[in-house]
NUVO-463644 format. One line per 4 residues: number of its first residue (from 1); their letters; for each residue x, y, z of N, C-alpha, C, O. Coordinates in steps of 0.05 Angstrom, whole numbers. Each point is the difference from the previous one (the first is absolute). Last residue first. Example, Ala and Ser with C-alpha at 12.3 -4.5 7.8 and 13.67 -1.06 7.14 Angstrom:
2) SA) 257 -45 142 16 24 1 -15 22 14 10 22 4 ~ -4 -137 -5 -18 24 0 18 24 0 21 0 13
***
This chain:
342) PAKI) 61 1134 -285 19 -20 10 -11 -19 21 15 -17 10 ~ -76 61 -88 8 8 27 21 -20 10 -6 -24 -2 ~ -16 47 -101 -6 -19 21 14 7 26 24 4 2 ~ -57 37 -108 16 2 23 -9 -22 21 -24 -7 2
338) FTGQ) 19 38 -113 -10 -17 20 19 2 24 24 -2 -3 ~ -46 79 -77 19 -17 15 -16 -21 19 -19 8 13 ~ -15 63 -72 6 -23 -16 19 -19 16 10 -20 -11 ~ -7 123 37 -23 -13 -14 12 -24 -15 21 1 -13
334) EYDD) 40 28 92 -12 12 -22 -23 -17 -12 -3 -24 5 ~ 67 43 87 -17 -20 -11 -16 14 -23 -16 18 6 ~ 117 5 44 -27 5 -3 -14 -23 -11 13 -20 -7 ~ 73 10 46 0 31 -5 -28 11 -3 -7 21 12
330) ADKW) 22 -108 49 0 7 -30 2 29 0 -7 14 19 ~ -2 -62 64 11 -22 -14 0 7 -32 4 -17 -17 ~ -35 78 90 20 -17 14 15 -19 -22 24 -5 2 ~ -69 104 -26 -7 -29 5 24 -16 13 23 7 -5
326) HVRL) -61 98 -4 26 -14 5 -8 -28 7 -8 -6 22 ~ -57 78 -75 6 -17 20 27 -12 -2 9 -8 -22 ~ -57 105 -3 12 -24 -13 11 -17 21 15 9 18 ~ -99 61 -2 29 -2 4 9 -27 -15 -15 -19 0
322) SKTT) -73 97 -2 9 -28 -2 30 -1 1 13 17 -11 ~ -82 57 55 17 -3 -23 14 -29 2 11 -8 20 ~ -111 54 19 26 -11 4 18 0 -25 -10 4 -22 ~ -86 20 37 20 22 1 28 -9 1 19 16 -1
318) FLDA) -98 -75 -3 -4 19 -20 20 24 -1 3 14 -20 ~ -4 -91 83 3 -10 -25 -1 23 -22 12 -3 -21 ~ 21 4 123 -22 12 -14 3 -8 -31 17 12 -13 ~ 47 -28 86 -20 -21 0 -26 11 -13 -21 -12 5
314) SNAV) 129 35 -29 -21 8 21 -21 -22 -2 2 -17 -18 ~ 76 19 -40 10 15 22 -21 8 19 6 16 18 ~ 1 -112 -78 -6 30 -4 11 15 24 8 -12 20 ~ -16 -91 -76 12 13 23 -1 30 -7 5 8 -23
310) QFHL) -62 -103 -14 16 24 -4 11 11 27 -10 -8 21 ~ -56 -75 -74 19 5 19 15 25 -7 8 3 -24 ~ -99 -67 -1 13 26 -6 17 7 24 -10 4 22 ~ -34 -102 -60 10 18 21 11 25 -12 16 -2 -19
306) HPES) -100 -65 -14 29 5 -4 10 17 25 -17 10 16 ~ -80 -51 -73 15 -3 26 30 4 -7 11 -11 -19 ~ -73 64 -46 0 -28 7 18 -4 24 16 18 6 ~ -42 68 -35 -15 -14 -22 3 -30 2 -14 -15 -13
302) SNGS) 12 106 83 17 -23 -8 -17 -17 -20 -23 -5 4 ~ 14 86 66 2 4 -28 19 -21 -12 23 6 -7 ~ -68 -37 97 6 28 -8 0 0 -32 -13 -15 -14 ~ 28 -81 57 -16 23 10 11 27 -12 23 3 -8
298) NGCK) 2 -105 6 -7 15 -24 -19 24 7 -20 5 -14 ~ 104 -69 66 -27 0 -8 -5 17 -25 18 4 -17 ~ 58 -56 92 -3 13 -25 -32 0 -8 -14 -21 2 ~ 42 16 103 1 -16 -24 -5 15 -27 -16 20 1
294) GLKD) 65 5 100 -27 -6 -9 3 -18 -24 20 -14 -4 ~ 54 37 62 -17 24 3 -29 -6 -7 -19 10 13 ~ 115 -66 24 -25 1 -17 -17 25 6 -6 8 22 ~ 117 -15 -11 -26 -4 14 -24 3 -18 -2 18 -17
290) GAKV) 95 -2 -11 -9 -26 -1 -27 -8 14 -12 -20 -6 ~ 75 98 40 1 -9 -28 -9 -29 -3 11 -18 14 ~ -48 69 70 27 -6 -9 -4 -10 -30 -21 -7 -9 ~ -41 76 79 3 -23 -16 29 -5 -10 16 19 -3
286) EDGV) -89 33 79 29 1 -9 3 -27 -16 -6 -22 10 ~ -90 81 10 17 -26 2 27 6 -12 3 13 -20 ~ -73 51 18 16 1 25 17 -23 3 19 0 16 ~ -109 -7 -71 15 25 2 16 -2 27 -12 -7 21
282) KVSI) -10 -87 -60 -16 23 8 20 23 2 24 -3 1 ~ -31 -102 -52 14 19 17 -20 25 5 -20 4 -14 ~ 1 -79 -47 3 -12 28 16 19 18 8 -8 22 ~ -76 5 -118 23 13 14 3 -8 30 -19 2 15
278) SGKQ) -52 -29 -81 24 -16 2 23 11 16 19 -14 7 ~ -110 48 -38 -1 -14 25 26 -18 6 2 -14 19 ~ -18 41 -120 -17 11 22 1 -16 24 -5 -24 -2 ~ 87 31 -67 -24 -16 3 -16 12 23 12 7 20
274) LHAY) 61 57 -72 -2 -26 16 -27 -11 2 -19 14 -6 ~ 65 68 -38 -21 -17 -14 0 -28 14 -4 -21 -13 ~ 93 78 35 -27 7 -7 -16 -21 -15 12 -18 -11 ~ 77 54 74 -8 -25 -9 -30 1 -7 -16 0 19
270) YSFE) 109 69 3 -29 -3 -5 -4 -29 -10 16 -10 -16 ~ 63 70 79 -6 -21 -22 -31 -4 -2 -13 0 20 ~ 85 85 12 -23 -16 4 -6 -20 -21 1 7 -24 ~ 76 68 67 -4 -20 -19 -22 -17 9 2 -13 21
266) GNGH) 50 87 25 -19 11 -21 -6 -21 -20 -5 9 -23 ~ 61 -29 100 14 14 -23 -19 12 -21 8 4 -23 ~ -50 -83 77 18 20 10 13 13 -25 -5 -9 -23 ~ -64 -57 17 27 -12 3 20 19 11 24 -6 2
262) DIIV) -138 -12 -10 21 19 3 26 -12 7 2 -13 20 ~ -95 -26 -74 20 -3 20 21 22 0 12 7 -21 ~ -119 -38 -17 23 18 -3 17 -1 26 -9 3 22 ~ -74 -61 -78 16 3 23 22 19 -7 12 -2 -21
258) HNGA) -119 -26 -22 28 5 -1 13 3 27 -13 4 20 ~ -80 -19 -89 11 -8 26 30 2 -2 13 -9 -19 ~ -50 67 -53 -14 -21 13 9 -7 26 9 19 14 ~ 17 54 -76 17 -19 10 -11 -25 10 14 -19 6
254) IQEK) -70 91 -40 20 -7 -19 18 -23 10 1 -20 -14 ~ -100 53 26 21 -9 22 22 -11 -15 3 -24 -3 ~ -70 56 -51 -4 17 24 20 -5 23 6 17 16 ~ -16 -66 -101 17 24 -2 -4 20 22 13 21 1
250) NETG) -22 -129 -26 -10 18 19 17 25 0 22 2 11 ~ -47 -83 -87 21 14 14 -14 21 19 -20 13 -7 ~ 6 -112 -58 -12 23 13 19 15 18 17 -13 13 ~ 11 -64 -50 -1 17 -22 -17 26 7 3 21 -12
246) VPKN) -21 -117 56 26 11 -5 -1 17 -26 -11 -8 -20 ~ -81 3 73 19 -19 -11 27 13 -7 3 25 -1 ~ -14 5 75 -15 -25 -13 -18 12 -20 -14 20 6 ~ 100 11 68 -16 7 -25 -13 -25 -12 15 -19 -7
242) DHVD) 8 31 112 16 -8 -23 -19 5 -24 -24 -6 3 ~ 8 65 87 -8 -26 -15 20 -4 -23 8 19 -13 ~ 16 33 106 -10 6 -27 -3 -27 -16 17 -18 0 ~ 16 37 93 -28 -5 -3 -9 5 -27 -25 3 -4
238) NVIK) 112 16 52 -4 -29 -3 -28 -8 -7 -7 -24 1 ~ 95 100 10 -29 0 -8 -5 -30 -6 14 -13 -14 ~ 67 74 71 -11 -25 -13 -29 8 -8 -14 16 13 ~ 116 33 27 -27 1 -13 -9 -25 -9 16 -15 -11
234) VVKG) 68 28 59 -13 25 5 -29 4 -13 -14 18 7 ~ 98 -94 31 -25 4 -18 -14 25 8 -7 4 23 ~ 116 -24 -18 -26 2 18 -23 4 -19 0 16 -19 ~ 98 -70 0 -12 25 5 -24 0 16 -8 -19 14
230) AAAA) 84 -45 -80 -8 7 26 -12 27 4 11 19 -12 ~ -14 -70 -83 20 10 18 -13 6 27 -24 3 2 ~ -27 -41 -72 25 0 -16 26 11 17 23 -2 -8 ~ -122 -54 33 16 26 3 27 -1 -13 16 -18 5
226) LIPQ) -96 -44 -43 17 4 22 13 27 2 3 15 -19 ~ -91 -81 -23 16 25 -5 17 6 27 -11 0 22 ~ -44 -94 -68 11 18 23 18 21 -11 17 -3 -16 ~ -98 -40 -45 28 -5 7 8 17 25 -10 23 2
222) GFAF) -77 -20 -50 3 -15 25 28 -7 9 4 -11 21 ~ -18 32 -122 -22 5 19 4 -17 25 1 -24 -2 ~ 53 19 -81 8 17 22 -20 5 22 8 7 22 ~ -26 -61 -102 20 -12 16 10 17 22 9 -11 21
218) YSEN) -109 11 -63 25 12 -3 22 -11 19 -5 -3 24 ~ -91 -20 -25 13 -12 -22 29 11 -4 16 -13 -13 ~ -79 46 78 13 -24 10 13 -15 -23 16 -18 6 ~ -67 98 -22 23 6 13 16 -25 8 25 0 0
214) KTAD) -93 5 -84 0 -4 29 27 3 11 20 -10 -11 ~ -47 16 -82 -15 20 14 2 -3 30 -10 17 15 ~ 48 -77 -81 17 25 2 -14 22 15 12 21 7 ~ -16 -132 -3 -18 22 -5 15 27 5 7 7 23
210) GKYT) 60 -85 -37 -28 -2 6 -16 23 -7 7 13 -21 ~ 91 0 50 -9 -27 -13 -29 -2 8 -8 3 23 ~ 89 84 -31 -23 -14 13 -5 -27 -12 11 -6 -22 ~ 56 69 -8 0 9 27 -24 -15 15 -4 5 24
206) FGNK) 68 -37 -114 -24 10 11 0 8 30 15 -12 15 ~ 58 -32 -69 -11 22 -15 -26 12 8 -9 19 -13 ~ 52 -92 60 -4 -8 -29 -13 22 -16 -18 -4 -16 ~ 18 34 108 6 -28 -3 -8 -7 -29 -23 4 -7
202) VMII) 38 86 80 -5 -8 -26 9 -32 -2 21 -8 9 ~ -45 100 62 10 -26 -2 -8 -13 -27 -23 3 -8 ~ 45 104 41 -20 -19 -3 12 -27 1 24 -3 1 ~ -6 116 20 10 -26 -1 -22 -21 0 -19 2 16
198) DYAY) 50 109 -29 -23 -17 1 9 -28 -6 12 -4 -22 ~ 38 98 63 0 -26 -14 -28 -12 0 -14 1 20 ~ 67 105 -9 -16 -22 10 3 -23 -17 12 1 -22 ~ 27 93 20 16 -25 0 -15 -23 13 12 -17 13
194) RQQE) -56 103 -31 21 -3 -21 14 -26 2 4 -13 -21 ~ -84 58 67 5 -28 -4 22 -7 -18 1 -23 -10 ~ -26 116 36 -9 -15 22 7 -31 -1 4 -13 21 ~ 11 75 -95 21 2 22 -8 -16 25 18 -12 13
190) AGYH) -43 -10 -117 -14 13 22 20 -1 25 8 -21 10 ~ 14 -20 -94 -7 27 -6 -13 15 23 -3 25 -1 ~ 27 -120 3 23 18 0 -7 31 -5 14 18 9 ~ -69 -103 -8 -1 16 23 21 24 -2 -2 20 14
186) YNIL) -5 -95 -76 -18 24 -6 -2 17 24 -10 22 -4 ~ 87 -87 -34 -13 7 28 -18 22 -3 9 23 2 ~ 44 -59 -73 -1 -24 14 -14 5 30 -4 -18 16 ~ 12 89 -79 -6 -22 -19 -2 -27 15 -15 -18 -8
182) ENAG) 41 103 48 -31 -2 -3 -6 -25 -18 -22 -10 0 ~ 110 15 66 -10 16 -25 -28 -9 -5 -9 -21 10 ~ 71 -20 58 4 31 1 -5 13 -26 14 18 -9 ~ -55 -113 61 23 10 -14 -2 30 0 -18 12 10
178) GWFV) -64 -87 -9 22 5 17 23 10 -15 5 -10 -22 ~ -105 -46 12 9 27 -2 22 5 19 -3 -6 24 ~ -23 -82 -34 -13 11 -22 6 28 -5 3 8 -24 ~ 45 -96 73 -2 30 3 -15 11 -28 11 -1 -22
174) FWKG) -16 -96 80 7 11 -23 -4 31 0 -21 10 8 ~ 43 -102 64 -19 20 -10 11 13 -25 23 -4 -8 ~ -8 -84 85 8 12 -25 -21 19 -10 -23 -8 -2 ~ 44 -18 110 -4 -13 -26 8 17 -23 14 20 2
170) QFPL) -46 31 85 13 -27 -1 -3 -11 -28 -19 7 -14 ~ 21 102 51 -16 -23 -5 17 -26 3 23 0 7 ~ 6 96 -12 -24 0 19 -17 -23 -4 -25 2 3 ~ 138 19 -19 -26 -4 -14 -24 -5 21 3 -13 20
166) QFTT) 77 73 13 -1 -26 -9 -26 -3 -15 -17 17 2 ~ 80 75 26 -25 -17 -1 5 -27 -12 17 -3 -17 ~ 37 91 69 4 -22 -19 -25 -18 3 -8 -9 22 ~ 24 120 0 -8 -27 9 3 -21 -22 -6 5 -23
162) QTRK) 22 83 4 19 -6 18 -6 -27 12 19 -15 7 ~ -48 41 -109 -7 5 28 21 -8 18 17 -16 -8 ~ 7 57 -87 -13 -24 10 -6 5 30 10 18 14 ~ 16 41 -114 -2 -2 31 -14 -25 6 -18 -9 -14
158) ADTQ) 30 38 -77 25 -5 11 1 -5 30 20 -11 11 ~ -99 38 -62 7 -26 -10 27 -9 15 2 -23 7 ~ -37 111 2 -11 -20 19 8 -27 -8 1 -17 17 ~ 33 83 -73 8 7 28 -13 -19 20 14 -10 18
154) PYKQ) -33 6 -114 26 -11 8 7 6 30 14 -16 12 ~ -101 10 -75 5 12 25 26 -9 12 0 -15 20 ~ -64 16 -120 23 -8 16 4 16 25 -3 25 -1 ~ -71 -57 -87 6 19 23 23 -12 15 3 -25 2
150) LKSF) -38 11 -108 10 -11 24 9 19 20 17 16 -6 ~ -95 -8 -73 29 6 6 6 -9 27 -15 3 18 ~ -63 -46 -87 6 20 20 31 6 -1 15 -12 -15 ~ -107 -50 -26 24 14 -8 6 21 21 -17 17 6
146) LIVE) -47 -114 -11 8 26 13 26 10 -12 20 -15 0 ~ -105 -65 -9 24 11 -11 5 27 9 -18 17 -3 ~ -50 -110 21 10 26 9 26 5 -17 16 -18 -5 ~ -66 -58 -15 -18 9 20 6 28 9 -18 14 9
142) IKNK) 33 -75 -102 12 19 18 -21 10 20 -20 12 -8 ~ 27 -111 -41 -16 25 1 14 19 20 6 -8 22 ~ 21 -85 -42 15 23 -8 -17 26 -5 8 19 -13 ~ -34 -104 54 -4 -1 -27 13 25 -16 -6 7 -23
138) SDFQ) 8 -20 119 9 -26 -11 -2 -3 -30 13 -17 -12 ~ -7 116 50 -12 -24 12 11 -23 -15 19 2 -16 ~ 35 92 35 -13 -18 -20 -14 -21 14 10 -11 20 ~ 37 113 3 -10 -25 10 -16 -13 -20 -20 11 -10
134) VQIT) 103 70 16 -22 -13 -14 -10 -24 16 17 -13 12 ~ 49 111 -15 -9 -22 17 -26 -11 -13 -19 14 -7 ~ 111 54 -16 -26 -12 -9 -5 -23 18 17 -17 5 ~ 48 116 -6 -7 -28 6 -25 -8 -11 -18 16 -5
130) KEGK) 104 65 5 -24 -10 -9 -4 -28 5 18 -17 -4 ~ 61 53 38 -21 19 6 -27 -9 -9 -18 -2 16 ~ 113 -39 -24 -17 -6 26 -21 20 6 -8 2 23 ~ 71 -15 -100 8 20 19 -17 -1 27 2 16 18
126) PATW) -16 -79 -92 27 -2 9 8 21 22 15 -6 18 ~ -117 -23 -24 17 8 -20 29 2 12 4 2 24 ~ -79 -72 14 11 28 4 18 7 -23 14 -17 -10 ~ -100 -59 44 26 8 -16 7 28 5 -17 17 8
122) AYYN) -50 -105 31 9 27 3 25 5 -15 20 -14 4 ~ -111 -61 7 27 7 -12 5 30 7 -18 16 1 ~ -50 -106 29 6 29 2 27 4 -12 18 -16 6 ~ -104 -63 -13 29 9 -2 4 28 3 -14 15 -13
118) ANNL) -58 -103 40 3 27 -10 29 7 -1 16 -11 15 ~ -58 -71 23 -3 2 -29 0 26 -11 -13 4 -20 ~ 37 -21 112 -29 -4 -4 -8 4 -29 -20 13 -6 ~ 112 21 14 -15 -10 25 -29 -2 -10 -11 17 -15
114) TVHS) 118 17 -17 -21 -16 -10 -14 -12 25 12 -14 16 ~ 62 99 -44 -12 -17 20 -24 -14 -12 -16 13 -13 ~ 108 49 -11 -21 -16 -13 -10 -18 21 14 -18 9 ~ 53 115 -22 -14 -21 16 -19 -13 -16 -12 12 -17
110) VLKY) 76 47 -21 7 4 27 -13 -23 18 12 -11 18 ~ 19 29 -127 -19 -12 17 8 0 30 21 -12 7 ~ 4 84 -85 11 -22 16 -22 -11 16 -14 15 14 ~ 15 44 -112 -7 -3 27 13 -23 11 8 -18 -14
106) STAN) -1 93 -76 3 -26 12 -10 0 29 -1 21 12 ~ -5 56 -72 5 -23 -18 1 -27 12 -4 -19 -14 ~ -41 121 36 11 -24 12 4 -23 -18 -19 -14 -6 ~ -21 101 -18 31 0 0 12 -22 18 24 -2 3
102) KHYL) -126 13 12 14 15 -20 29 1 6 8 6 23 ~ -79 -43 32 15 -18 -15 19 14 -20 19 -12 -10 ~ -84 58 69 21 -15 15 18 -17 -15 23 -5 9 ~ -91 56 -53 14 17 16 22 -13 18 22 11 3
98) SAQK) -83 -61 -58 18 18 -18 18 18 18 24 3 -5 ~ -90 -58 47 21 -16 -13 19 17 -15 25 -4 2 ~ -99 46 34 18 -8 20 22 -16 -10 23 5 7 ~ -91 24 -68 13 23 12 21 -8 22 21 11 0
94) KFDK) -78 -78 -38 19 10 -20 17 24 12 24 -1 -2 ~ -93 -31 55 20 -19 -1 22 8 -20 24 -2 6 ~ -102 54 1 16 3 24 24 -19 -2 22 9 6 ~ -86 -18 -74 14 26 -1 18 4 25 23 10 -4
90) LSYV) -79 -84 3 22 -4 -20 16 27 -1 25 0 2 ~ -74 -12 89 -6 -1 -26 23 -4 -18 23 2 9 ~ -52 -23 93 25 5 -14 -7 0 -29 2 -23 -11 ~ -62 -4 81 12 24 11 26 12 -15 12 20 8
86) KKYA) -64 -99 -33 -21 17 9 11 27 10 -13 20 -1 ~ 70 -93 -28 -9 18 -22 -22 17 10 -5 21 -12 ~ 36 -87 70 21 20 -3 -8 21 -21 5 24 4 ~ -57 -102 7 -3 17 24 19 24 -1 -7 22 9
82) AGIQ) 9 -89 -79 -25 18 -1 -1 18 25 -7 24 -2 ~ 102 -63 -34 -24 -9 11 -21 21 1 5 24 1 ~ 75 -29 -75 -4 9 28 -29 -8 9 -19 2 -15 ~ 59 -11 -74 4 -22 19 -3 6 28 4 -16 18
78) GYIR) -10 79 -91 -21 -19 -5 3 -24 17 -19 -17 1 ~ 81 88 2 -25 7 13 -20 -21 -4 -17 -5 17 ~ 97 -5 -63 4 -3 28 -26 5 16 -7 -15 18 ~ 8 36 -110 0 -30 5 4 -7 31 -12 -18 11
74) EYKE) 13 108 -38 -27 -11 -4 1 -30 6 -17 -11 14 ~ 100 57 -16 -17 5 24 -28 -11 -1 -10 -10 20 ~ 106 4 -66 -24 -14 -6 -22 3 22 -10 -20 11 ~ 108 53 -30 -23 16 6 -27 -12 -9 -17 14 -11
70) QQLL) 111 -48 14 -14 3 -25 -24 19 1 -13 6 -20 ~ 59 -32 100 19 14 -17 -11 6 -28 8 20 -11 ~ -61 -68 70 4 28 10 19 15 -19 -5 22 -8 ~ -5 -114 -7 -22 14 -8 -1 29 9 -11 16 -15
66) RLLQ) 79 -72 45 3 4 -29 -24 15 -11 3 17 -17 ~ -4 -43 107 19 22 -4 2 5 -29 0 24 -7 ~ -55 -98 32 -11 28 7 19 22 -6 -8 21 -11 ~ 19 -121 3 -4 16 -24 -8 30 6 0 17 -18
62) DPKF) 11 -89 85 27 7 -12 -2 17 -27 20 10 -10 ~ -100 -44 54 12 21 16 28 8 -12 7 24 0 ~ -77 -63 -69 10 -10 25 16 23 15 8 20 -13 ~ -97 -15 -58 30 0 1 7 -8 28 -16 2 19
58) ASTQ) -76 -21 -80 11 7 25 31 0 -1 11 -20 -10 ~ -85 39 -72 16 -21 14 13 10 24 9 24 0 ~ -58 30 -64 -16 -11 22 15 -21 15 -8 -6 22 ~ 42 50 -100 0 19 21 -14 -9 24 4 10 22
54) SQSD) 47 -75 -94 -25 15 6 1 17 23 13 -7 20 ~ 75 -8 -77 -17 -16 20 -25 14 3 -1 24 -2 ~ 77 6 -49 -22 -12 -16 -19 -14 19 -21 -10 -9 ~ 101 51 40 -20 21 -6 -23 -11 -15 -21 12 -2
50) NVAA) 81 -58 78 -3 -2 -27 -22 19 -10 -23 -2 8 ~ 93 5 80 -29 1 -10 0 -3 -30 15 15 -13 ~ 60 -56 82 -6 23 -17 -28 -1 -10 -10 -22 -6 ~ 59 -46 56 -18 17 16 -8 24 -16 -18 15 8
46) SKSV) 77 -81 -43 -23 -14 5 -20 19 15 -24 -5 -2 ~ 109 36 -16 -17 -1 -23 -25 -13 4 -20 8 -12 ~ 68 32 99 6 -19 -20 -20 2 -23 -23 8 4 ~ 60 72 60 -23 -17 -2 5 -20 -23 8 8 -22
42) SSVS) 48 68 51 8 -29 2 -22 -19 0 4 -24 4 ~ -15 119 -8 18 -6 -22 10 -29 0 10 -11 -20 ~ -67 49 88 -14 -2 -25 19 -10 -24 -7 -14 -19 ~ 33 -19 117 -5 25 -12 -15 -3 -27 -3 -22 -11
38) GAEP) 42 -26 113 -14 -4 -27 -4 28 -11 -2 19 15 ~ 42 -79 81 1 23 -19 -14 -8 -26 -2 -23 -8 ~ -27 -18 105 19 -2 -20 -1 23 -19 -20 13 -4 ~ -20 -58 107 3 23 -19 23 -4 -18 22 -6 8
34) KASE) -75 -80 29 20 18 9 2 25 -20 -3 -3 -24 ~ -58 -94 54 1 26 -15 21 19 12 0 5 24 ~ -31 -91 9 26 -2 -14 2 26 -17 19 4 -15 ~ -95 -21 70 22 -5 17 27 3 -14 21 5 12
30) ASAS) -106 4 -57 7 23 16 27 -5 16 16 18 4 ~ -71 -71 -70 29 5 -3 10 21 18 24 8 -2 ~ -115 -34 -5 14 -25 10 30 5 -2 16 -14 12 ~ -66 104 -4 -7 -24 -13 16 -22 10 15 3 19
26) AVLS) -59 105 6 23 -19 -1 -7 -26 -11 -24 -6 0 ~ -6 123 27 -4 -27 -11 24 -19 -2 23 9 2 ~ -55 78 56 2 1 -29 -7 -27 -11 -23 -6 -3 ~ 32 72 101 -7 -22 -15 4 4 -29 4 22 -10
22) SVTL) -10 31 114 18 -11 -19 -12 -21 -17 -16 -15 11 ~ -11 98 53 17 -18 10 13 -18 -20 25 0 2 ~ -75 84 -21 10 1 28 18 -25 5 23 5 7 ~ -53 67 -91 -2 -27 9 13 -1 27 17 16 8
18) TGAL) -33 63 -71 -3 -2 29 -3 -28 11 -12 -4 21 ~ 14 52 -111 27 -3 11 -3 -3 30 18 9 15 ~ -86 1 -88 1 15 23 28 0 13 8 20 14 ~ -32 -68 -97 -17 24 0 5 19 23 -2 24 -3
14) SLLL) 50 -107 -7 4 17 -24 -15 25 0 9 21 -10 ~ -20 -83 78 25 12 2 4 19 -24 9 22 3 ~ -85 -75 -1 -3 22 19 29 15 2 0 24 3 ~ -1 -100 -54 -18 20 -14 -2 24 17 4 22 -9
10) LNRK) 39 -97 43 18 15 -18 -18 21 -15 10 21 -7 ~ -58 -75 65 21 13 14 17 17 -17 5 24 6 ~ -70 -82 -41 -12 22 11 22 18 12 1 24 -5 ~ 19 -109 -27 -4 18 -21 -8 26 11 9 20 -10
6) SIIN) 47 -75 74 -26 -5 -11 -1 21 -21 12 21 2 ~ 69 -49 55 -6 7 -26 -28 -9 -9 -4 -19 -15 ~ 20 38 116 13 -16 -18 -11 6 -29 -22 10 -4 ~ 10 54 88 15 -22 0 7 -12 -27 19 10 -12
2) NM) -35 83 79 -16 -17 -17 14 -27 -2 15 -7 19 ~ -20 100 43 15 -24 -3 -17 -19 -16 -22 -8 9
***
């Protein structure tokens, strides 16, 4: 379970595909950002690349698709950050870009999230198979660029839990990872976490105020986490340190401090990365929807304070199968959505 659009997170995702909880990036416009259609053929003239332009000048995100269409791979690679280049050579980049972009003449914008002065874009080709995911920093340096084929699991997508769940928190939160495809939910490729959510708090395009290395600077840190449905507590972990400084991750205790509730019908809800010592329930307790379980934290394999929530068919994180949630007040909660508990 990882978390939020940190450069390192997406880099790890691109290399190993094993991210755990959720993260990317967002900006002051995050609250108003909505998925919209777009394609290479519809890119405005102002966004088109001027071939006479210096190869060293930075291009903007809306010029990337045109550059791919023109096979300007060297120019694109020149704008990729140093950390990514250490593990991704120009030769590798050309090979991947050519392989996945070949015969794709247009793309639709699926998601655009701006957070903490970084921008995440996800596009898919018309048939929905070839995809591009890119993260730009505030100066349009490419921190991560991924080419892949979209995985689909229609049989499990169509099923929902028998239990109806409400939001496991109070107030207004933001879905960083959530939904039924990998472009908006990096968990989707892993059966154990396919329909999981990584949820953060965002204010004015940022997840924190002040010193970004301190957990206390993050709006989500210390917020109450509530039971999403009635059930019996079957597992808790309450003694894992919150990661300090923020950005450090504990890969030995993936879920960090967490609570697992059995709702019957083979359905178990998970609440992960909670604050050390904050859990107020014990194994065997019967809880009602809305009962306090603990506080949002930054423990385990987490890049910043957030809640990892999921429902699965067992209490074993590593062998369980994720279940798509039947929500009380919405069909689903997808990446880029602000949600407020009633």
